[in-house]
Chimera marker file (.cmm) of the C-alpha trace (Angstrom):
<marker_set name="trace">
<marker id="1" x="11.418" y="-8.914" z="-29.748" r="1" g="1" b="0" radius="0.5"/>
<marker id="2" x="9.691" y="-9.338" z="-33.100" r="1" g="1" b="0" radius="0.5"/>
<marker id="3" x="7.337" y="-6.443" z="-33.938" r="1" g="1" b="0" radius="0.5"/>
<marker id="4" x="6.331" y="-7.659" z="-37.375" r="1" g="1" b="0" radius="0.5"/>
<marker id="5" x="2.860" y="-8.904" z="-38.189" r="1" g="1" b="0" radius="0.5"/>
<marker id="6" x="-0.658" y="-7.546" z="-37.731" r="1" g="1" b="0" radius="0.5"/>
<marker id="7" x="-1.528" y="-5.540" z="-34.636" r="1" g="1" b="0" radius="0.5"/>
<marker id="8" x="-4.845" y="-5.928" z="-32.888" r="1" g="1" b="0" radius="0.5"/>
<marker id="9" x="-6.283" y="-4.230" z="-29.816" r="1" g="1" b="0" radius="0.5"/>
<marker id="10" x="-6.470" y="-6.325" z="-26.677" r="1" g="1" b="0" radius="0.5"/>
<marker id="11" x="-9.826" y="-7.906" z="-26.105" r="1" g="1" b="0" radius="0.5"/>
<marker id="12" x="-11.768" y="-7.666" z="-22.837" r="1" g="1" b="0" radius="0.5"/>
<marker id="13" x="-11.225" y="-3.920" z="-22.508" r="1" g="1" b="0" radius="0.5"/>
<marker id="14" x="-13.984" y="-1.320" z="-22.403" r="1" g="1" b="0" radius="0.5"/>
<marker id="15" x="-12.060" y="1.572" z="-23.829" r="1" g="1" b="0" radius="0.5"/>
<marker id="16" x="-11.254" y="2.983" z="-27.215" r="1" g="1" b="0" radius="0.5"/>
<marker id="17" x="-7.720" y="2.362" z="-28.345" r="1" g="1" b="0" radius="0.5"/>
<marker id="18" x="-5.758" y="4.949" z="-30.238" r="1" g="1" b="0" radius="0.5"/>
<marker id="19" x="-4.474" y="3.880" z="-33.643" r="1" g="1" b="0" radius="0.5"/>
<marker id="20" x="-1.127" y="2.202" z="-33.225" r="1" g="1" b="0" radius="0.5"/>
<marker id="21" x="1.918" y="3.981" z="-34.568" r="1" g="1" b="0" radius="0.5"/>
<marker id="22" x="3.134" y="0.571" z="-35.661" r="1" g="1" b="0" radius="0.5"/>
<marker id="23" x="0.385" y="0.468" z="-38.319" r="1" g="1" b="0" radius="0.5"/>
<marker id="24" x="1.690" y="3.592" z="-39.999" r="1" g="1" b="0" radius="0.5"/>
<marker id="25" x="3.483" y="2.692" z="-43.197" r="1" g="1" b="0" radius="0.5"/>
<marker id="26" x="6.700" y="4.563" z="-43.994" r="1" g="1" b="0" radius="0.5"/>
<marker id="27" x="6.168" y="7.323" z="-46.499" r="1" g="1" b="0" radius="0.5"/>
<marker id="28" x="7.793" y="6.776" z="-49.843" r="1" g="1" b="0" radius="0.5"/>
<marker id="29" x="9.249" y="9.908" z="-51.348" r="1" g="1" b="0" radius="0.5"/>
<marker id="30" x="7.991" y="10.728" z="-54.806" r="1" g="1" b="0" radius="0.5"/>
<marker id="31" x="10.494" y="13.548" z="-55.181" r="1" g="1" b="0" radius="0.5"/>
<marker id="32" x="12.803" y="13.187" z="-58.157" r="1" g="1" b="0" radius="0.5"/>
<marker id="33" x="16.446" y="13.719" z="-57.336" r="1" g="1" b="0" radius="0.5"/>
<marker id="34" x="18.559" y="15.244" z="-60.057" r="1" g="1" b="0" radius="0.5"/>
<marker id="35" x="21.786" y="15.029" z="-58.085" r="1" g="1" b="0" radius="0.5"/>
<marker id="36" x="23.226" y="13.685" z="-54.837" r="1" g="1" b="0" radius="0.5"/>
<marker id="37" x="25.519" y="15.815" z="-52.692" r="1" g="1" b="0" radius="0.5"/>
<marker id="38" x="28.197" y="13.977" z="-50.726" r="1" g="1" b="0" radius="0.5"/>
<marker id="39" x="30.403" y="15.088" z="-47.856" r="1" g="1" b="0" radius="0.5"/>
<marker id="40" x="33.590" y="13.398" z="-46.640" r="1" g="1" b="0" radius="0.5"/>
<marker id="41" x="35.691" y="14.256" z="-43.617" r="1" g="1" b="0" radius="0.5"/>
<marker id="42" x="38.341" y="12.836" z="-41.341" r="1" g="1" b="0" radius="0.5"/>
<marker id="43" x="36.874" y="13.534" z="-37.890" r="1" g="1" b="0" radius="0.5"/>
<marker id="44" x="39.716" y="12.526" z="-35.544" r="1" g="1" b="0" radius="0.5"/>
<marker id="45" x="37.058" y="11.893" z="-32.837" r="1" g="1" b="0" radius="0.5"/>
<marker id="46" x="33.501" y="12.583" z="-33.984" r="1" g="1" b="0" radius="0.5"/>
<marker id="47" x="31.724" y="12.722" z="-30.631" r="1" g="1" b="0" radius="0.5"/>
<marker id="48" x="32.921" y="16.249" z="-29.830" r="1" g="1" b="0" radius="0.5"/>
<marker id="49" x="32.111" y="17.446" z="-33.373" r="1" g="1" b="0" radius="0.5"/>
<marker id="50" x="28.490" y="16.243" z="-33.617" r="1" g="1" b="0" radius="0.5"/>
<marker id="51" x="27.029" y="19.671" z="-32.822" r="1" g="1" b="0" radius="0.5"/>
<marker id="52" x="29.059" y="21.295" z="-35.602" r="1" g="1" b="0" radius="0.5"/>
<marker id="53" x="28.040" y="18.562" z="-38.049" r="1" g="1" b="0" radius="0.5"/>
<marker id="54" x="24.356" y="18.948" z="-37.153" r="1" g="1" b="0" radius="0.5"/>
<marker id="55" x="24.609" y="22.753" z="-37.588" r="1" g="1" b="0" radius="0.5"/>
<marker id="56" x="26.238" y="22.386" z="-41.016" r="1" g="1" b="0" radius="0.5"/>
<marker id="57" x="23.540" y="19.957" z="-42.144" r="1" g="1" b="0" radius="0.5"/>
<marker id="58" x="20.746" y="22.179" z="-40.797" r="1" g="1" b="0" radius="0.5"/>
<marker id="59" x="22.160" y="25.224" z="-42.602" r="1" g="1" b="0" radius="0.5"/>
<marker id="60" x="21.814" y="23.566" z="-46.030" r="1" g="1" b="0" radius="0.5"/>
<marker id="61" x="18.653" y="21.537" z="-45.349" r="1" g="1" b="0" radius="0.5"/>
<marker id="62" x="16.039" y="22.033" z="-48.056" r="1" g="1" b="0" radius="0.5"/>
<marker id="63" x="18.435" y="23.838" z="-50.401" r="1" g="1" b="0" radius="0.5"/>
<marker id="64" x="20.201" y="22.593" z="-53.538" r="1" g="1" b="0" radius="0.5"/>
<marker id="65" x="23.284" y="22.133" z="-51.328" r="1" g="1" b="0" radius="0.5"/>
<marker id="66" x="21.545" y="19.668" z="-48.988" r="1" g="1" b="0" radius="0.5"/>
<marker id="67" x="23.866" y="16.767" z="-48.103" r="1" g="1" b="0" radius="0.5"/>
<marker id="68" x="22.536" y="13.311" z="-49.012" r="1" g="1" b="0" radius="0.5"/>
<marker id="69" x="25.520" y="11.080" z="-48.193" r="1" g="1" b="0" radius="0.5"/>
<marker id="70" x="28.137" y="11.663" z="-45.477" r="1" g="1" b="0" radius="0.5"/>
<marker id="71" x="31.296" y="9.562" z="-45.091" r="1" g="1" b="0" radius="0.5"/>
<marker id="72" x="33.405" y="10.018" z="-41.954" r="1" g="1" b="0" radius="0.5"/>
<marker id="73" x="36.565" y="8.178" z="-40.965" r="1" g="1" b="0" radius="0.5"/>
<marker id="74" x="38.586" y="8.255" z="-37.720" r="1" g="1" b="0" radius="0.5"/>
<marker id="75" x="35.372" y="8.422" z="-35.690" r="1" g="1" b="0" radius="0.5"/>
<marker id="76" x="37.067" y="7.144" z="-32.515" r="1" g="1" b="0" radius="0.5"/>
<marker id="77" x="39.678" y="8.938" z="-30.460" r="1" g="1" b="0" radius="0.5"/>
<marker id="78" x="43.248" y="7.868" z="-31.171" r="1" g="1" b="0" radius="0.5"/>
<marker id="79" x="43.781" y="7.463" z="-27.423" r="1" g="1" b="0" radius="0.5"/>
<marker id="80" x="40.783" y="5.120" z="-26.939" r="1" g="1" b="0" radius="0.5"/>
<marker id="81" x="39.750" y="6.853" z="-23.725" r="1" g="1" b="0" radius="0.5"/>
<marker id="82" x="35.998" y="6.162" z="-23.976" r="1" g="1" b="0" radius="0.5"/>
<marker id="83" x="33.971" y="3.661" z="-25.934" r="1" g="1" b="0" radius="0.5"/>
<marker id="84" x="31.536" y="5.399" z="-28.291" r="1" g="1" b="0" radius="0.5"/>
<marker id="85" x="28.015" y="4.010" z="-28.541" r="1" g="1" b="0" radius="0.5"/>
<marker id="86" x="26.420" y="4.172" z="-31.982" r="1" g="1" b="0" radius="0.5"/>
<marker id="87" x="23.342" y="5.913" z="-30.530" r="1" g="1" b="0" radius="0.5"/>
<marker id="88" x="25.553" y="8.928" z="-29.701" r="1" g="1" b="0" radius="0.5"/>
<marker id="89" x="26.329" y="9.349" z="-33.394" r="1" g="1" b="0" radius="0.5"/>
<marker id="90" x="22.834" y="9.124" z="-34.902" r="1" g="1" b="0" radius="0.5"/>
<marker id="91" x="21.667" y="11.990" z="-37.108" r="1" g="1" b="0" radius="0.5"/>
<marker id="92" x="17.986" y="12.816" z="-37.595" r="1" g="1" b="0" radius="0.5"/>
<marker id="93" x="16.865" y="12.112" z="-41.150" r="1" g="1" b="0" radius="0.5"/>
<marker id="94" x="19.799" y="9.797" z="-41.926" r="1" g="1" b="0" radius="0.5"/>
<marker id="95" x="20.391" y="6.047" z="-41.884" r="1" g="1" b="0" radius="0.5"/>
<marker id="96" x="23.733" y="5.194" z="-40.295" r="1" g="1" b="0" radius="0.5"/>
<marker id="97" x="26.087" y="2.424" z="-41.382" r="1" g="1" b="0" radius="0.5"/>
<marker id="98" x="29.252" y="1.915" z="-39.369" r="1" g="1" b="0" radius="0.5"/>
<marker id="99" x="32.207" y="-0.350" z="-38.819" r="1" g="1" b="0" radius="0.5"/>
<marker id="100" x="34.953" y="-0.542" z="-36.185" r="1" g="1" b="0" radius="0.5"/>
<marker id="101" x="33.216" y="1.681" z="-33.640" r="1" g="1" b="0" radius="0.5"/>
<marker id="102" x="34.465" y="-0.291" z="-30.644" r="1" g="1" b="0" radius="0.5"/>
<marker id="103" x="37.747" y="1.073" z="-29.308" r="1" g="1" b="0" radius="0.5"/>
<marker id="104" x="39.646" y="-2.159" z="-29.907" r="1" g="1" b="0" radius="0.5"/>
<marker id="105" x="38.844" y="-2.396" z="-33.625" r="1" g="1" b="0" radius="0.5"/>
<marker id="106" x="40.501" y="0.694" z="-35.062" r="1" g="1" b="0" radius="0.5"/>
<marker id="107" x="39.393" y="4.272" z="-35.484" r="1" g="1" b="0" radius="0.5"/>
<marker id="108" x="35.948" y="3.635" z="-37.005" r="1" g="1" b="0" radius="0.5"/>
<marker id="109" x="34.121" y="4.593" z="-40.173" r="1" g="1" b="0" radius="0.5"/>
<marker id="110" x="30.546" y="5.876" z="-40.530" r="1" g="1" b="0" radius="0.5"/>
<marker id="111" x="28.429" y="6.371" z="-43.616" r="1" g="1" b="0" radius="0.5"/>
<marker id="112" x="25.201" y="8.354" z="-43.309" r="1" g="1" b="0" radius="0.5"/>
<marker id="113" x="22.569" y="8.287" z="-46.062" r="1" g="1" b="0" radius="0.5"/>
<marker id="114" x="19.346" y="10.302" z="-46.157" r="1" g="1" b="0" radius="0.5"/>
<marker id="115" x="16.308" y="8.152" z="-45.338" r="1" g="1" b="0" radius="0.5"/>
<marker id="116" x="14.739" y="9.048" z="-48.683" r="1" g="1" b="0" radius="0.5"/>
<marker id="117" x="17.572" y="7.272" z="-50.531" r="1" g="1" b="0" radius="0.5"/>
<marker id="118" x="16.514" y="3.911" z="-49.070" r="1" g="1" b="0" radius="0.5"/>
<marker id="119" x="20.132" y="2.803" z="-48.601" r="1" g="1" b="0" radius="0.5"/>
<marker id="120" x="20.852" y="-0.751" z="-47.486" r="1" g="1" b="0" radius="0.5"/>
<marker id="121" x="24.140" y="-2.377" z="-46.471" r="1" g="1" b="0" radius="0.5"/>
<marker id="122" x="25.926" y="-4.833" z="-48.731" r="1" g="1" b="0" radius="0.5"/>
<marker id="123" x="27.583" y="-7.732" z="-46.938" r="1" g="1" b="0" radius="0.5"/>
<marker id="124" x="30.419" y="-9.482" z="-48.743" r="1" g="1" b="0" radius="0.5"/>
<marker id="125" x="31.053" y="-13.180" z="-48.124" r="1" g="1" b="0" radius="0.5"/>
<marker id="126" x="34.801" y="-12.772" z="-48.307" r="1" g="1" b="0" radius="0.5"/>
<marker id="127" x="37.133" y="-10.186" z="-46.856" r="1" g="1" b="0" radius="0.5"/>
<marker id="128" x="39.337" y="-8.045" z="-49.042" r="1" g="1" b="0" radius="0.5"/>
<link id1="1" id2="2" r="1" g="1" b="0" radius="0.2"/>
<link id1="2" id2="3" r="1" g="1" b="0" radius="0.2"/>
<link id1="3" id2="4" r="1" g="1" b="0" radius="0.2"/>
<link id1="4" id2="5" r="1" g="1" b="0" radius="0.2"/>
<link id1="5" id2="6" r="1" g="1" b="0" radius="0.2"/>
<link id1="6" id2="7" r="1" g="1" b="0" radius="0.2"/>
<link id1="7" id2="8" r="1" g="1" b="0" radius="0.2"/>
<link id1="8" id2="9" r="1" g="1" b="0" radius="0.2"/>
<link id1="9" id2="10" r="1" g="1" b="0" radius="0.2"/>
<link id1="10" id2="11" r="1" g="1" b="0" radius="0.2"/>
<link id1="11" id2="12" r="1" g="1" b="0" radius="0.2"/>
<link id1="12" id2="13" r="1" g="1" b="0" radius="0.2"/>
<link id1="13" id2="14" r="1" g="1" b="0" radius="0.2"/>
<link id1="14" id2="15" r="1" g="1" b="0" radius="0.2"/>
<link id1="15" id2="16" r="1" g="1" b="0" radius="0.2"/>
<link id1="16" id2="17" r="1" g="1" b="0" radius="0.2"/>
<link id1="17" id2="18" r="1" g="1" b="0" radius="0.2"/>
<link id1="18" id2="19" r="1" g="1" b="0" radius="0.2"/>
<link id1="19" id2="20" r="1" g="1" b="0" radius="0.2"/>
<link id1="20" id2="21" r="1" g="1" b="0" radius="0.2"/>
<link id1="21" id2="22" r="1" g="1" b="0" radius="0.2"/>
<link id1="22" id2="23" r="1" g="1" b="0" radius="0.2"/>
<link id1="23" id2="24" r="1" g="1" b="0" radius="0.2"/>
<link id1="24" id2="25" r="1" g="1" b="0" radius="0.2"/>
<link id1="25" id2="26" r="1" g="1" b="0" radius="0.2"/>
<link id1="26" id2="27" r="1" g="1" b="0" radius="0.2"/>
<link id1="27" id2="28" r="1" g="1" b="0" radius="0.2"/>
<link id1="28" id2="29" r="1" g="1" b="0" radius="0.2"/>
<link id1="29" id2="30" r="1" g="1" b="0" radius="0.2"/>
<link id1="30" id2="31" r="1" g="1" b="0" radius="0.2"/>
<link id1="31" id2="32" r="1" g="1" b="0" radius="0.2"/>
<link id1="32" id2="33" r="1" g="1" b="0" radius="0.2"/>
<link id1="33" id2="34" r="1" g="1" b="0" radius="0.2"/>
<link id1="34" id2="35" r="1" g="1" b="0" radius="0.2"/>
<link id1="35" id2="36" r="1" g="1" b="0" radius="0.2"/>
<link id1="36" id2="37" r="1" g="1" b="0" radius="0.2"/>
<link id1="37" id2="38" r="1" g="1" b="0" radius="0.2"/>
<link id1="38" id2="39" r="1" g="1" b="0" radius="0.2"/>
<link id1="39" id2="40" r="1" g="1" b="0" radius="0.2"/>
<link id1="40" id2="41" r="1" g="1" b="0" radius="0.2"/>
<link id1="41" id2="42" r="1" g="1" b="0" radius="0.2"/>
<link id1="42" id2="43" r="1" g="1" b="0" radius="0.2"/>
<link id1="43" id2="44" r="1" g="1" b="0" radius="0.2"/>
<link id1="44" id2="45" r="1" g="1" b="0" radius="0.2"/>
<link id1="45" id2="46" r="1" g="1" b="0" radius="0.2"/>
<link id1="46" id2="47" r="1" g="1" b="0" radius="0.2"/>
<link id1="47" id2="48" r="1" g="1" b="0" radius="0.2"/>
<link id1="48" id2="49" r="1" g="1" b="0" radius="0.2"/>
<link id1="49" id2="50" r="1" g="1" b="0" radius="0.2"/>
<link id1="50" id2="51" r="1" g="1" b="0" radius="0.2"/>
<link id1="51" id2="52" r="1" g="1" b="0" radius="0.2"/>
<link id1="52" id2="53" r="1" g="1" b="0" radius="0.2"/>
<link id1="53" id2="54" r="1" g="1" b="0" radius="0.2"/>
<link id1="54" id2="55" r="1" g="1" b="0" radius="0.2"/>
<link id1="55" id2="56" r="1" g="1" b="0" radius="0.2"/>
<link id1="56" id2="57" r="1" g="1" b="0" radius="0.2"/>
<link id1="57" id2="58" r="1" g="1" b="0" radius="0.2"/>
<link id1="58" id2="59" r="1" g="1" b="0" radius="0.2"/>
<link id1="59" id2="60" r="1" g="1" b="0" radius="0.2"/>
<link id1="60" id2="61" r="1" g="1" b="0" radius="0.2"/>
<link id1="61" id2="62" r="1" g="1" b="0" radius="0.2"/>
<link id1="62" id2="63" r="1" g="1" b="0" radius="0.2"/>
<link id1="63" id2="64" r="1" g="1" b="0" radius="0.2"/>
<link id1="64" id2="65" r="1" g="1" b="0" radius="0.2"/>
<link id1="65" id2="66" r="1" g="1" b="0" radius="0.2"/>
<link id1="66" id2="67" r="1" g="1" b="0" radius="0.2"/>
<link id1="67" id2="68" r="1" g="1" b="0" radius="0.2"/>
<link id1="68" id2="69" r="1" g="1" b="0" radius="0.2"/>
<link id1="69" id2="70" r="1" g="1" b="0" radius="0.2"/>
<link id1="70" id2="71" r="1" g="1" b="0" radius="0.2"/>
<link id1="71" id2="72" r="1" g="1" b="0" radius="0.2"/>
<link id1="72" id2="73" r="1" g="1" b="0" radius="0.2"/>
<link id1="73" id2="74" r="1" g="1" b="0" radius="0.2"/>
<link id1="74" id2="75" r="1" g="1" b="0" radius="0.2"/>
<link id1="75" id2="76" r="1" g="1" b="0" radius="0.2"/>
<link id1="76" id2="77" r="1" g="1" b="0" radius="0.2"/>
<link id1="77" id2="78" r="1" g="1" b="0" radius="0.2"/>
<link id1="78" id2="79" r="1" g="1" b="0" radius="0.2"/>
<link id1="79" id2="80" r="1" g="1" b="0" radius="0.2"/>
<link id1="80" id2="81" r="1" g="1" b="0" radius="0.2"/>
<link id1="81" id2="82" r="1" g="1" b="0" radius="0.2"/>
<link id1="82" id2="83" r="1" g="1" b="0" radius="0.2"/>
<link id1="83" id2="84" r="1" g="1" b="0" radius="0.2"/>
<link id1="84" id2="85" r="1" g="1" b="0" radius="0.2"/>
<link id1="85" id2="86" r="1" g="1" b="0" radius="0.2"/>
<link id1="86" id2="87" r="1" g="1" b="0" radius="0.2"/>
<link id1="87" id2="88" r="1" g="1" b="0" radius="0.2"/>
<link id1="88" id2="89" r="1" g="1" b="0" radius="0.2"/>
<link id1="89" id2="90" r="1" g="1" b="0" radius="0.2"/>
<link id1="90" id2="91" r="1" g="1" b="0" radius="0.2"/>
<link id1="91" id2="92" r="1" g="1" b="0" radius="0.2"/>
<link id1="92" id2="93" r="1" g="1" b="0" radius="0.2"/>
<link id1="93" id2="94" r="1" g="1" b="0" radius="0.2"/>
<link id1="94" id2="95" r="1" g="1" b="0" radius="0.2"/>
<link id1="95" id2="96" r="1" g="1" b="0" radius="0.2"/>
<link id1="96" id2="97" r="1" g="1" b="0" radius="0.2"/>
<link id1="97" id2="98" r="1" g="1" b="0" radius="0.2"/>
<link id1="98" id2="99" r="1" g="1" b="0" radius="0.2"/>
<link id1="99" id2="100" r="1" g="1" b="0" radius="0.2"/>
<link id1="100" id2="101" r="1" g="1" b="0" radius="0.2"/>
<link id1="101" id2="102" r="1" g="1" b="0" radius="0.2"/>
<link id1="102" id2="103" r="1" g="1" b="0" radius="0.2"/>
<link id1="103" id2="104" r="1" g="1" b="0" radius="0.2"/>
<link id1="104" id2="105" r="1" g="1" b="0" radius="0.2"/>
<link id1="105" id2="106" r="1" g="1" b="0" radius="0.2"/>
<link id1="106" id2="107" r="1" g="1" b="0" radius="0.2"/>
<link id1="107" id2="108" r="1" g="1" b="0" radius="0.2"/>
<link id1="108" id2="109" r="1" g="1" b="0" radius="0.2"/>
<link id1="109" id2="110" r="1" g="1" b="0" radius="0.2"/>
<link id1="110" id2="111" r="1" g="1" b="0" radius="0.2"/>
<link id1="111" id2="112" r="1" g="1" b="0" radius="0.2"/>
<link id1="112" id2="113" r="1" g="1" b="0" radius="0.2"/>
<link id1="113" id2="114" r="1" g="1" b="0" radius="0.2"/>
<link id1="114" id2="115" r="1" g="1" b="0" radius="0.2"/>
<link id1="115" id2="116" r="1" g="1" b="0" radius="0.2"/>
<link id1="116" id2="117" r="1" g="1" b="0" radius="0.2"/>
<link id1="117" id2="118" r="1" g="1" b="0" radius="0.2"/>
<link id1="118" id2="119" r="1" g="1" b="0" radius="0.2"/>
<link id1="119" id2="120" r="1" g="1" b="0" radius="0.2"/>
<link id1="120" id2="121" r="1" g="1" b="0" radius="0.2"/>
<link id1="121" id2="122" r="1" g="1" b="0" radius="0.2"/>
<link id1="122" id2="123" r="1" g="1" b="0" radius="0.2"/>
<link id1="123" id2="124" r="1" g="1" b="0" radius="0.2"/>
<link id1="124" id2="125" r="1" g="1" b="0" radius="0.2"/>
<link id1="125" id2="126" r="1" g="1" b="0" radius="0.2"/>
<link id1="126" id2="127" r="1" g="1" b="0" radius="0.2"/>
<link id1="127" id2="128" r="1" g="1" b="0" radius="0.2"/>
</marker_set>
């Protein structure tokens, strides 16, 4: 479903329509960053460690130690018991980039980047 383009209220209705949340433009941060803090870990199954990760991030939020980029490998269980859905691994305030999250494709890697960084994936035409 394509949600791009202008939004207009439906005609033939006798009611006031609330402003659409789709018209709200994303806020661009004007904050200057003097440094970027990164965190790396080998999770050996991330699903059961999400609460700890969220607590660690919350404890440094808004401080000079706030984490901007998080790299995690071995996201999947080594025994491939359950397939992990990417929605289970989302973190509020971060964009998530992942590879090999299905159980048949290896252990999985995730990179989280704060929304304010405006990170985008780079897709290479050849494999290396």
